[in-house]
C-alpha positions as a LaTeX table, in Angstrom:
\begin{tabular}{lrrr}
\hline
Residue & $x$ (\AA) & $y$ (\AA) & $z$ (\AA) \\
\hline
Met1 & 60.83 & 83.84 & $-116.03$ \\
Lys2 & 59.72 & 83.18 & $-112.51$ \\
Arg3 & 56.75 & 80.82 & $-112.18$ \\
Ile4 & 54.66 & 80.16 & $-109.11$ \\
Leu5 & 52.73 & 76.99 & $-108.35$ \\
Ile6 & 49.13 & 77.41 & $-107.24$ \\
Ala7 & 48.45 & 75.93 & $-103.81$ \\
Trp8 & 46.29 & 72.86 & $-104.58$ \\
Ala9 & 44.73 & 72.59 & $-101.14$ \\
Ile10 & 42.86 & 69.39 & $-100.37$ \\
Gly11 & 41.31 & 70.12 & $-96.98$ \\
Ala12 & 37.75 & 71.39 & $-96.56$ \\
Met13 & 37.13 & 75.09 & $-96.03$ \\
Cys14 & 34.36 & 77.08 & $-94.42$ \\
Ala15 & 31.60 & 78.71 & $-96.41$ \\
Ala16 & 30.96 & 82.44 & $-96.06$ \\
Ser17 & 28.61 & 85.14 & $-97.19$ \\
Ala18 & 27.73 & 84.94 & $-100.89$ \\
Phe19 & 28.91 & 88.49 & $-101.52$ \\
Ala20 & 31.95 & 88.60 & $-99.24$ \\
Gln21 & 35.33 & 89.22 & $-100.85$ \\
Arg22 & 38.71 & 87.77 & $-100.04$ \\
Lys23 & 42.22 & 88.93 & $-100.80$ \\
Ala24 & 44.31 & 86.41 & $-102.69$ \\
Thr25 & 47.03 & 84.87 & $-100.52$ \\
Ile26 & 49.38 & 83.91 & $-103.35$ \\
Glu27 & 52.49 & 86.10 & $-103.30$ \\
Asn28 & 55.21 & 87.34 & $-105.66$ \\
Val29 & 53.10 & 87.08 & $-108.80$ \\
Arg30 & 54.44 & 89.12 & $-111.71$ \\
Glu31 & 52.27 & 91.79 & $-113.30$ \\
Ile32 & 51.35 & 91.27 & $-116.95$ \\
Pro33 & 51.22 & 94.65 & $-118.75$ \\
Tyr34 & 48.07 & 95.28 & $-120.77$ \\
Thr35 & 46.16 & 97.96 & $-122.63$ \\
Ser36 & 42.45 & 98.41 & $-123.25$ \\
Val37 & 41.07 & 98.97 & $-126.77$ \\
Pro38 & 39.05 & 102.22 & $-126.68$ \\
Gly39 & 35.59 & 102.38 & $-128.24$ \\
Leu40 & 35.45 & 98.63 & $-128.87$ \\
Leu41 & 31.71 & 98.21 & $-129.57$ \\
Lys42 & 29.71 & 100.44 & $-131.95$ \\
Leu43 & 26.06 & 100.33 & $-130.94$ \\
Pro44 & 23.23 & 101.48 & $-133.19$ \\
Val45 & 21.90 & 104.98 & $-132.49$ \\
Gly46 & 19.58 & 104.88 & $-129.50$ \\
Glu47 & 20.85 & 101.51 & $-128.22$ \\
Tyr48 & 22.76 & 101.03 & $-124.96$ \\
Leu49 & 24.37 & 98.16 & $-123.09$ \\
Gly50 & 22.99 & 97.26 & $-119.70$ \\
Glu51 & 24.86 & 95.11 & $-117.20$ \\
Ser52 & 27.27 & 93.31 & $-119.52$ \\
Val53 & 27.35 & 90.09 & $-117.53$ \\
Ala54 & 28.35 & 87.72 & $-120.35$ \\
Val55 & 30.67 & 87.86 & $-123.37$ \\
Ala56 & 31.92 & 85.31 & $-125.91$ \\
Thr57 & 33.55 & 85.16 & $-129.35$ \\
Asn58 & 33.14 & 82.78 & $-132.27$ \\
Ser59 & 35.70 & 81.43 & $-134.75$ \\
Lys60 & 35.36 & 84.59 & $-136.90$ \\
Gly61 & 36.14 & 86.85 & $-133.97$ \\
His62 & 32.55 & 88.08 & $-133.66$ \\
Ile63 & 31.68 & 89.24 & $-130.14$ \\
Phe64 & 28.47 & 88.25 & $-128.38$ \\
Val65 & 27.22 & 90.30 & $-125.43$ \\
Tyr66 & 24.38 & 88.93 & $-123.27$ \\
His67 & 23.29 & 91.84 & $-121.10$ \\
Arg68 & 20.65 & 92.91 & $-118.62$ \\
Ser69 & 18.87 & 96.00 & $-119.85$ \\
Ala70 & 15.19 & 96.98 & $-119.70$ \\
Asn71 & 14.92 & 93.48 & $-121.16$ \\
Thr72 & 17.60 & 90.82 & $-121.28$ \\
Arg73 & 19.15 & 90.98 & $-124.77$ \\
Leu74 & 21.79 & 89.21 & $-126.84$ \\
Phe75 & 23.80 & 91.35 & $-129.29$ \\
Glu76 & 26.30 & 90.23 & $-131.93$ \\
Phe77 & 29.16 & 92.45 & $-133.14$ \\
Asp78 & 31.75 & 91.70 & $-135.81$ \\
Gln79 & 35.48 & 91.42 & $-135.14$ \\
Thr80 & 35.94 & 95.19 & $-135.42$ \\
Gly81 & 33.07 & 95.95 & $-133.03$ \\
Asn82 & 30.40 & 96.87 & $-135.57$ \\
Phe83 & 26.86 & 95.84 & $-134.64$ \\
Val84 & 25.65 & 92.82 & $-136.66$ \\
Lys85 & 22.29 & 91.79 & $-135.18$ \\
Glu86 & 20.23 & 91.03 & $-132.13$ \\
Ile87 & 19.53 & 87.36 & $-131.41$ \\
Gly88 & 16.41 & 86.17 & $-129.62$ \\
Ala89 & 14.47 & 89.43 & $-129.37$ \\
Gly90 & 11.31 & 88.62 & $-127.38$ \\
Tyr91 & 12.51 & 85.05 & $-126.70$ \\
Tyr92 & 10.67 & 83.33 & $-123.82$ \\
Gly93 & 13.95 & 81.98 & $-122.43$ \\
Phe94 & 15.37 & 85.46 & $-121.76$ \\
Glu95 & 14.70 & 87.15 & $-118.42$ \\
Phe96 & 17.90 & 87.67 & $-116.40$ \\
Ala97 & 21.15 & 87.04 & $-118.29$ \\
His98 & 24.04 & 85.19 & $-116.69$ \\
Ser99 & 26.28 & 83.54 & $-119.29$ \\
Val100 & 26.88 & 83.24 & $-123.03$ \\
Arg101 & 29.31 & 80.75 & $-124.61$ \\
Val102 & 30.10 & 79.67 & $-128.17$ \\
Asp103 & 30.89 & 76.03 & $-128.95$ \\
Arg104 & 33.34 & 74.63 & $-131.51$ \\
Asp105 & 30.66 & 74.70 & $-134.23$ \\
Asp106 & 29.92 & 78.39 & $-133.55$ \\
Asn107 & 26.57 & 77.63 & $-131.93$ \\
Ile108 & 25.67 & 80.23 & $-129.30$ \\
Trp109 & 24.53 & 79.09 & $-125.85$ \\
Thr110 & 22.85 & 81.31 & $-123.27$ \\
Val111 & 22.36 & 80.59 & $-119.59$ \\
Asp112 & 19.50 & 82.57 & $-118.08$ \\
Glu113 & 19.29 & 82.76 & $-114.32$ \\
Gly114 & 15.79 & 84.23 & $-114.42$ \\
Thr115 & 14.10 & 81.58 & $-116.58$ \\
Asn116 & 16.22 & 78.63 & $-115.36$ \\
Met117 & 16.98 & 77.82 & $-119.00$ \\
Val118 & 20.02 & 76.97 & $-121.10$ \\
Thr119 & 19.41 & 77.59 & $-124.82$ \\
Lys120 & 21.47 & 76.54 & $-127.84$ \\
Phe121 & 21.16 & 78.83 & $-130.87$ \\
Ser122 & 22.56 & 78.20 & $-134.34$ \\
Pro123 & 25.00 & 80.80 & $-135.67$ \\
Glu124 & 22.03 & 82.33 & $-137.49$ \\
Gly125 & 20.00 & 82.58 & $-134.27$ \\
Lys126 & 17.66 & 79.59 & $-134.61$ \\
Val127 & 16.80 & 77.73 & $-131.39$ \\
Leu128 & 18.33 & 74.23 & $-131.58$ \\
Met129 & 18.05 & 72.92 & $-128.01$ \\
Val130 & 16.58 & 73.93 & $-124.68$ \\
Leu131 & 17.63 & 72.58 & $-121.28$ \\
Gly132 & 15.55 & 73.43 & $-118.21$ \\
Arg133 & 12.17 & 75.09 & $-118.04$ \\
Arg134 & 10.93 & 78.57 & $-117.29$ \\
Pro135 & 8.64 & 78.65 & $-114.23$ \\
Pro136 & 5.03 & 79.06 & $-115.43$ \\
Ala137 & 3.70 & 82.61 & $-115.16$ \\
Val138 & 0.74 & 81.39 & $-113.10$ \\
Leu139 & 3.16 & 80.71 & $-110.24$ \\
Gly140 & 4.10 & 84.40 & $-110.08$ \\
Val141 & 7.51 & 86.02 & $-109.96$ \\
Gln142 & 9.87 & 84.66 & $-107.34$ \\
Ala143 & 13.45 & 85.88 & $-107.07$ \\
Ala144 & 14.57 & 82.86 & $-105.06$ \\
Pro145 & 12.92 & 79.75 & $-103.63$ \\
Ala146 & 11.10 & 80.30 & $-100.37$ \\
Gly147 & 12.28 & 77.98 & $-97.60$ \\
Pro148 & 14.65 & 75.04 & $-98.12$ \\
Asn149 & 15.66 & 74.20 & $-101.68$ \\
Gln150 & 13.67 & 71.46 & $-103.34$ \\
Pro151 & 15.55 & 68.26 & $-104.26$ \\
Ala152 & 17.55 & 68.81 & $-107.44$ \\
Gln153 & 15.99 & 67.28 & $-110.56$ \\
Lys154 & 17.67 & 65.97 & $-113.69$ \\
Tyr155 & 16.15 & 68.44 & $-116.14$ \\
Ile156 & 15.07 & 71.38 & $-113.95$ \\
Phe157 & 17.54 & 74.08 & $-112.94$ \\
Cys158 & 17.45 & 76.61 & $-110.13$ \\
Arg159 & 19.23 & 79.82 & $-111.14$ \\
Pro160 & 21.92 & 78.24 & $-113.36$ \\
Thr161 & 25.10 & 80.15 & $-114.08$ \\
Asp162 & 27.27 & 78.70 & $-116.88$ \\
Val163 & 27.73 & 76.02 & $-119.55$ \\
Gly164 & 30.65 & 74.21 & $-121.21$ \\
Trp165 & 31.49 & 71.17 & $-123.35$ \\
Asp166 & 34.14 & 68.48 & $-123.47$ \\
Pro167 & 35.89 & 67.32 & $-126.69$ \\
Gln168 & 33.18 & 64.66 & $-127.16$ \\
Gly169 & 30.40 & 67.26 & $-127.09$ \\
Asn170 & 29.01 & 66.39 & $-123.66$ \\
Ile171 & 27.33 & 69.36 & $-121.99$ \\
Phe172 & 28.15 & 70.61 & $-118.49$ \\
Val173 & 25.99 & 73.12 & $-116.58$ \\
Ser174 & 26.76 & 74.87 & $-113.29$ \\
Asp175 & 23.46 & 75.09 & $-111.41$ \\
Gly176 & 23.90 & 77.54 & $-109.54$ \\
Tyr177 & 22.49 & 79.91 & $-106.92$ \\
Cys178 & 20.11 & 77.44 & $-105.26$ \\
Asn179 & 21.04 & 74.05 & $-106.73$ \\
Asn180 & 24.67 & 73.86 & $-105.68$ \\
Arg181 & 25.75 & 71.36 & $-108.31$ \\
Val182 & 27.35 & 70.67 & $-111.68$ \\
Val183 & 25.33 & 68.54 & $-114.14$ \\
Lys184 & 26.57 & 66.52 & $-117.11$ \\
Tyr185 & 24.43 & 65.76 & $-120.19$ \\
Asp186 & 25.32 & 64.00 & $-123.42$ \\
Lys187 & 25.42 & 65.95 & $-126.70$ \\
Asp188 & 21.69 & 65.32 & $-127.17$ \\
Gly189 & 20.77 & 66.68 & $-123.74$ \\
Arg190 & 20.31 & 63.38 & $-121.88$ \\
Phe191 & 21.24 & 63.44 & $-118.19$ \\
Leu192 & 24.40 & 61.54 & $-117.31$ \\
Ala193 & 25.66 & 62.61 & $-113.88$ \\
Gln194 & 25.89 & 65.36 & $-111.30$ \\
Ser195 & 28.26 & 66.52 & $-108.59$ \\
Gly196 & 26.90 & 68.37 & $-105.56$ \\
Ser197 & 23.23 & 68.79 & $-104.68$ \\
Glu198 & 20.64 & 71.34 & $-103.66$ \\
Lys199 & 22.46 & 71.53 & $-100.30$ \\
Ala200 & 25.51 & 73.78 & $-100.15$ \\
Gly201 & 28.69 & 72.13 & $-98.92$ \\
Asn202 & 32.43 & 72.72 & $-98.72$ \\
Ala203 & 33.93 & 69.24 & $-99.11$ \\
Leu204 & 35.57 & 68.35 & $-102.40$ \\
Gly205 & 32.83 & 67.68 & $-104.94$ \\
Glu206 & 30.40 & 69.93 & $-103.06$ \\
Phe207 & 29.66 & 73.56 & $-103.92$ \\
Asn208 & 28.35 & 76.77 & $-102.46$ \\
Leu209 & 27.25 & 78.86 & $-105.45$ \\
Pro210 & 29.09 & 77.41 & $-108.46$ \\
His211 & 29.23 & 80.71 & $-110.35$ \\
Gly212 & 31.24 & 79.83 & $-113.47$ \\
Leu213 & 32.34 & 76.73 & $-115.38$ \\
Gln214 & 34.59 & 75.71 & $-118.28$ \\
Val215 & 36.00 & 72.43 & $-119.62$ \\
Asp216 & 39.60 & 72.04 & $-120.77$ \\
Gly217 & 40.92 & 69.95 & $-123.66$ \\
Gln218 & 41.54 & 67.00 & $-121.34$ \\
Gly219 & 37.85 & 66.95 & $-120.44$ \\
Asn220 & 38.40 & 68.24 & $-116.91$ \\
Val221 & 35.75 & 70.59 & $-115.54$ \\
Trp222 & 36.84 & 73.85 & $-113.87$ \\
Val223 & 34.28 & 75.37 & $-111.50$ \\
Ala224 & 34.35 & 78.81 & $-109.88$ \\
Asp225 & 32.98 & 77.85 & $-106.45$ \\
Arg226 & 32.32 & 81.42 & $-105.40$ \\
Thr227 & 31.01 & 81.35 & $-101.85$ \\
Asn228 & 33.61 & 78.72 & $-100.91$ \\
Phe229 & 36.34 & 81.15 & $-102.10$ \\
Arg230 & 37.89 & 78.58 & $-104.39$ \\
Tyr231 & 38.04 & 76.89 & $-107.76$ \\
Gln232 & 37.46 & 73.16 & $-108.06$ \\
Val233 & 38.74 & 70.92 & $-110.84$ \\
Leu234 & 36.67 & 67.80 & $-111.56$ \\
Asp235 & 37.39 & 64.94 & $-113.93$ \\
Asn236 & 35.10 & 64.17 & $-116.84$ \\
Asn237 & 32.86 & 62.03 & $-114.63$ \\
Leu238 & 32.55 & 64.91 & $-112.15$ \\
Lys239 & 34.80 & 63.34 & $-109.55$ \\
Pro240 & 36.89 & 65.96 & $-107.70$ \\
Ile241 & 40.58 & 66.19 & $-108.50$ \\
Arg242 & 41.72 & 69.26 & $-106.54$ \\
Gln243 & 40.82 & 72.73 & $-105.35$ \\
Ile244 & 42.53 & 76.11 & $-105.66$ \\
Thr245 & 42.17 & 78.23 & $-102.55$ \\
Asn246 & 44.72 & 81.05 & $-102.75$ \\
Leu247 & 43.34 & 83.26 & $-105.54$ \\
Gly248 & 40.61 & 85.04 & $-103.59$ \\
Val249 & 37.01 & 84.66 & $-104.75$ \\
Gly250 & 36.14 & 82.07 & $-107.40$ \\
Trp251 & 34.17 & 84.47 & $-109.56$ \\
Thr252 & 34.60 & 83.22 & $-113.12$ \\
Val253 & 36.93 & 80.97 & $-115.13$ \\
Cys254 & 37.99 & 80.94 & $-118.78$ \\
Ile255 & 40.04 & 78.31 & $-120.65$ \\
Ser256 & 41.78 & 79.48 & $-123.82$ \\
Ser257 & 41.81 & 77.63 & $-127.15$ \\
Gly258 & 44.46 & 75.00 & $-127.82$ \\
Pro259 & 46.68 & 73.39 & $-128.62$ \\
His260 & 48.35 & 75.05 & $-125.61$ \\
Gln261 & 45.64 & 76.10 & $-123.19$ \\
Tyr262 & 45.73 & 78.58 & $-120.32$ \\
Ala263 & 43.32 & 79.16 & $-117.46$ \\
Phe264 & 42.20 & 82.68 & $-116.53$ \\
Leu265 & 40.80 & 83.02 & $-113.01$ \\
Ser266 & 39.17 & 86.20 & $-111.71$ \\
Asn267 & 39.21 & 87.68 & $-108.22$ \\
Ser268 & 36.72 & 90.32 & $-109.35$ \\
Asn269 & 35.84 & 93.54 & $-107.62$ \\
Pro270 & 32.52 & 92.95 & $-105.82$ \\
Asn271 & 29.02 & 94.17 & $-106.59$ \\
Gly272 & 28.33 & 97.31 & $-104.58$ \\
Asn273 & 32.02 & 98.19 & $-104.14$ \\
Met274 & 31.93 & 97.37 & $-100.44$ \\
Pro275 & 34.30 & 99.39 & $-98.25$ \\
Gly276 & 37.91 & 98.29 & $-98.52$ \\
Thr277 & 37.41 & 95.75 & $-101.30$ \\
Trp278 & 38.95 & 97.92 & $-104.01$ \\
Asp279 & 42.25 & 97.53 & $-102.18$ \\
Ile280 & 42.20 & 93.72 & $-102.11$ \\
Thr281 & 40.39 & 92.51 & $-105.26$ \\
Gly282 & 40.07 & 93.15 & $-108.97$ \\
Glu283 & 42.92 & 91.18 & $-110.53$ \\
Ile284 & 42.76 & 88.30 & $-113.02$ \\
Tyr285 & 45.29 & 85.44 & $-112.89$ \\
Lys286 & 46.76 & 83.55 & $-115.84$ \\
Ala287 & 47.86 & 79.98 & $-115.18$ \\
Glu288 & 48.92 & 76.78 & $-116.89$ \\
Leu289 & 46.50 & 73.86 & $-116.62$ \\
Asp290 & 48.94 & 72.15 & $-114.25$ \\
Gly291 & 48.48 & 74.99 & $-111.78$ \\
Thr292 & 51.51 & 77.13 & $-112.53$ \\
Val293 & 50.64 & 80.82 & $-112.20$ \\
Leu294 & 52.20 & 82.84 & $-115.00$ \\
Gly295 & 51.09 & 86.28 & $-113.85$ \\
Lys296 & 48.20 & 88.58 & $-113.07$ \\
Phe297 & 46.71 & 91.73 & $-114.54$ \\
Gly298 & 44.02 & 94.29 & $-113.82$ \\
His299 & 42.86 & 96.54 & $-111.01$ \\
Pro300 & 39.59 & 98.09 & $-109.83$ \\
Gly301 & 38.54 & 101.34 & $-111.43$ \\
Lys302 & 35.49 & 103.11 & $-112.78$ \\
Met303 & 37.33 & 104.21 & $-115.92$ \\
Ala304 & 39.00 & 101.86 & $-118.42$ \\
Pro305 & 41.40 & 100.11 & $-118.20$ \\
Gly306 & 40.20 & 99.52 & $-114.63$ \\
Phe307 & 37.52 & 96.92 & $-113.86$ \\
Gln308 & 34.14 & 97.20 & $-112.17$ \\
Val309 & 33.02 & 93.64 & $-111.55$ \\
Val310 & 34.34 & 91.44 & $-114.36$ \\
His311 & 31.49 & 88.94 & $-114.40$ \\
Met312 & 32.73 & 86.92 & $-117.37$ \\
Met313 & 35.68 & 86.70 & $-119.77$ \\
Asp314 & 36.37 & 85.36 & $-123.24$ \\
Cys315 & 39.94 & 84.15 & $-123.77$ \\
Arg316 & 39.79 & 82.34 & $-127.12$ \\
Asn317 & 42.98 & 84.25 & $-127.92$ \\
Pro318 & 44.96 & 84.19 & $-124.64$ \\
Asn319 & 46.54 & 87.54 & $-125.45$ \\
Glu320 & 43.22 & 89.26 & $-126.16$ \\
Ile321 & 40.81 & 89.05 & $-123.25$ \\
Ile322 & 37.23 & 90.26 & $-123.73$ \\
Ala323 & 35.84 & 91.28 & $-120.33$ \\
Gly324 & 32.18 & 91.91 & $-119.51$ \\
Glu325 & 31.57 & 94.21 & $-116.55$ \\
Ile326 & 28.43 & 94.62 & $-114.48$ \\
Glu327 & 28.73 & 97.99 & $-112.81$ \\
Ser328 & 30.35 & 99.93 & $-115.65$ \\
Trp329 & 27.87 & 98.54 & $-118.21$ \\
Arg330 & 30.65 & 97.96 & $-120.71$ \\
Val331 & 32.83 & 95.45 & $-122.55$ \\
Gln332 & 36.59 & 95.86 & $-122.76$ \\
Lys333 & 39.17 & 94.16 & $-124.98$ \\
Leu334 & 42.38 & 93.77 & $-123.02$ \\
Leu335 & 45.59 & 93.29 & $-125.01$ \\
Leu336 & 48.12 & 91.43 & $-122.87$ \\
Lys337 & 51.77 & 92.25 & $-123.45$ \\
Asp338 & 52.91 & 88.90 & $-122.17$ \\
Gly339 & 56.34 & 87.61 & $-123.17$ \\
Lys340 & 55.98 & 84.64 & $-120.78$ \\
\hline
\end{tabular}
């Protein structure tokens, strides 16, 4: 089978508009056939999904969907798609969903862009840890900071986007829309280090909207550096190793379970479906951790199995991708027919 090495570019690159899209420049990538499972999730009567921005699975195959509806809500479904329960109804840390992840102990973590909070729930839905703080109501609602960003603080986020863990249980947070940084905490939530700052940048170790994050089994941190049109790979101490610049927009990243891990990297169709972007974006790439591209799959489309803004993926099983979409308000299970 033909394999293609990702271009690990080292030079700096120019930042661009946060919502601009870019065609991937990698060529001759094989297509991975796939099918979409119809009618995956069975919602209770009278319930609907909103913008399905975040999806994750646990060790039992249960599916968690963190979505933006009239209120931000977190739903749990079993492995066959039957509704199990809602987690965190009325929780103060829910305002504007961005990410949900499940750790090796099946704890559920949410990252909320609206409250600037990262919350760890037990499998039963009990709050175990909180990182960050919701802005007090007396300050009023503010979609984004007015004027220059304030200096980044150890325990205060500014529109965070994702969370991950290394094999030792250290916590990594991408923070985010206004703090352009990645932060490392120990397993008890104590600050250890950060890469980047409140100022956007395009050198290695700097970020311009770190939109997604995952940690591989070697402890390396993969960051979807969206507005810099790249992915960055950092070591466990948040020192830059390399960048990937030929896969279009760094929208989101997923690392599959081991012992053999794969990286899934998304050049998603954009919010708003801007003119011409359906012709140049929408695909998801599968790669080895050493940077070898194994193939790509997916295309834009309002109807399944097309995509309308894959905001987040779960790839616990690398041949069964769970994709959460913003504009179609849905979750798809994609079965990859990948002989490698």
